[in-house]
VEXDREN-2710 file (C-alpha; in Angstrom, 1 decimal):
% VEXDREN-2710
k/r/px/py/pz
1/MET/-19.7/-10.7/-1.5
2/ALA/-20.7/-8.0/-4.4
3/ASP/-22.2/-4.5/-3.4
4/THR/-21.8/-5.0/0.4
5/GLU/-21.8/-2.4/3.0
6/GLN/-18.2/-2.0/4.1
7/VAL/-15.3/-4.2/3.6
8/GLN/-12.0/-4.4/5.8
9/SER/-8.4/-5.2/4.2
10/VAL/-4.9/-5.4/5.2
11/GLY/-1.8/-4.5/2.6
12/ARG/1.7/-4.8/3.6
13/ARG/5.1/-3.9/2.6
14/LYS/8.4/-3.9/4.1
15/LYS/7.6/-3.4/7.6
16/SER/4.4/-1.4/6.7
17/VAL/1.3/-2.2/7.6
18/SER/-2.3/-0.6/6.0
19/ARG/-5.8/-1.5/7.1
20/ILE/-8.2/-0.3/4.6
21/THR/-12.1/0.2/5.9
22/MET/-13.8/0.9/2.3
23/LYS/-17.6/1.4/2.1
24/ARG/-19.6/3.5/-0.9
25/GLY/-19.5/7.1/-0.4
26/VAL/-18.3/10.2/-2.2
27/GLY/-14.2/9.6/-2.7
28/VAL/-13.3/10.7/1.0
29/VAL/-10.0/9.4/1.8
30/ASN/-8.4/9.6/5.0
31/VAL/-5.3/8.4/6.8
32/ASN/-4.9/7.9/9.9
33/GLY/-7.3/10.5/10.7
34/ARG/-6.2/13.1/8.5
35/ALA/-6.7/13.9/4.5
36/PHE/-5.3/11.9/2.6
37/GLU/-3.3/14.8/0.6
38/GLU/-2.0/16.1/3.9
39/TYR/-0.5/12.7/4.9
40/PHE/0.7/11.8/1.5
41/THR/2.4/14.9/1.0
42/ILE/4.8/13.9/-2.2
43/PRO/2.8/13.7/-5.0
44/ARG/4.4/10.3/-6.1
45/HIS/2.9/8.5/-3.2
46/ARG/-0.2/10.2/-3.8
47/SER/-0.2/8.6/-7.0
48/LEU/0.3/5.0/-5.7
49/VAL/-2.2/5.3/-3.2
50/ALA/-4.6/6.1/-5.7
51/ALA/-3.4/4.3/-8.7
52/PRO/-6.2/1.3/-7.8
53/LEU/-9.0/3.5/-8.0
54/ASP/-8.0/5.5/-11.1
55/VAL/-7.5/1.9/-12.8
56/THR/-10.9/0.7/-11.8
57/GLY/-12.7/4.1/-12.2
58/THR/-13.9/4.2/-9.1
59/ARG/-12.4/7.1/-7.3
60/ALA/-15.3/8.9/-6.2
61/SER/-17.2/5.9/-5.4
62/TYR/-15.8/4.7/-2.3
63/ASP/-14.9/6.7/1.6
64/ILE/-12.1/5.0/2.6
65/ALA/-10.6/4.9/6.3
66/VAL/-6.8/4.4/6.2
67/ARG/-4.6/2.8/9.5
68/VAL/-1.0/2.4/8.5
69/ARG/1.8/2.3/11.1
70/GLY/5.5/0.8/10.8
71/GLY/8.3/1.9/8.0
72/GLY/8.6/4.6/6.2
73/ILE/6.5/6.6/4.3
74/THR/7.2/5.0/0.9
75/GLY/6.8/1.5/2.3
76/GLN/3.0/2.7/3.6
77/ALA/1.9/4.5/0.3
78/GLU/2.7/1.0/-1.4
79/ALA/0.9/-0.9/1.2
80/THR/-2.0/1.0/1.4
81/ARG/-2.4/0.8/-2.4
82/LEU/-2.6/-2.9/-1.7
83/GLY/-4.8/-2.7/0.7
84/ILE/-7.1/-0.8/-1.6
85/ALA/-6.7/-3.0/-4.1
86/ARG/-7.5/-6.1/-2.2
87/ALA/-10.6/-4.2/-0.9
88/LEU/-11.9/-3.0/-4.4
89/LEU/-11.4/-6.7/-5.3
90/ALA/-13.6/-7.7/-2.3
91/MET/-16.5/-5.1/-3.4
92/ASP/-16.5/-6.7/-7.1
93/GLU/-14.7/-9.7/-8.1
94/GLU/-15.1/-8.3/-11.6
95/ARG/-12.1/-6.1/-11.4
96/ARG/-9.7/-9.0/-10.8
97/ARG/-8.6/-9.0/-14.5
98/THR/-8.1/-4.9/-14.6
99/LEU/-6.4/-4.5/-11.3
100/ARG/-3.9/-7.8/-11.8
101/SER/-2.8/-6.6/-15.1
102/HIS/-1.6/-3.7/-13.9
103/GLY/0.4/-5.7/-10.9
104/MET/-1.9/-4.0/-8.0
105/LEU/-2.8/-7.6/-6.3
106/THR/0.9/-8.8/-5.5
107/ARG/2.6/-8.6/-2.7
108/ASP/6.4/-7.1/-3.1
109/PRO/8.3/-9.5/-0.7
110/ARG/11.5/-7.5/-0.3
111/ILE/12.4/-6.9/2.9
112/VAL/15.5/-5.3/4.7
113/GLU/18.3/-8.2/4.5
114/ARG/19.9/-8.6/8.1
115/LYS/23.4/-7.6/9.0
116/LYS/25.9/-10.3/9.3
117/PRO/28.4/-10.3/11.7
118/GLY/31.9/-9.0/11.2
119/ARG/30.6/-6.8/8.7
120/PRO/29.7/-3.1/9.0
121/LYS/26.4/-4.2/7.0
122/ALA/24.4/-6.8/5.3
123/ARG/26.9/-7.0/2.4
124/LYS/29.6/-4.4/2.6
125/ARG/32.7/-5.7/4.0
126/PHE/35.7/-3.8/5.9
127/GLN/38.7/-2.6/3.3
128/PHE/40.8/-5.6/2.4
129/SER/44.5/-5.2/3.2
130/LYS/47.1/-7.3/1.7
131/ARG/49.5/-5.5/3.4
END
C-alpha cells in the first residue's frame, strides 16, 4: 500500500482504543478535535505519541487525526502510539525493521486483573489473625 492517499489504523492498550487517520500533509496532529499538545499535556505522553514519527523521521510529512476513547491518559497515549506506528507501516512497508527494533509494533497485552471473591482487591488479602 505504498504512497496511498489516506490510511486508517487502530491501536489498543488496556481499555483504550485509538483510531488513526493519516494522510500526507505538513505535520498537524489532532486528538479528539483538539491540538495534540492541548490533549496530551504531560511531556512524557507527548513524546510517547510522537515517538514513531521521530524514529522514522516523518514528523512533518503527515497530517494525523486521532479519535481515542476509554481508559486513562497513559493508556490512550500508548494506544495512539501503536496506531500511529501501524499507520506509518501501512504507508510504507520499508519502515517495518525500524519500528520493530524500537518495539513500536508490539501490542502490550497487560490488562487489569479481575477482583476475586472474598478479597478486597485482585491479590490483596484481609489481615490474618491467628488468635
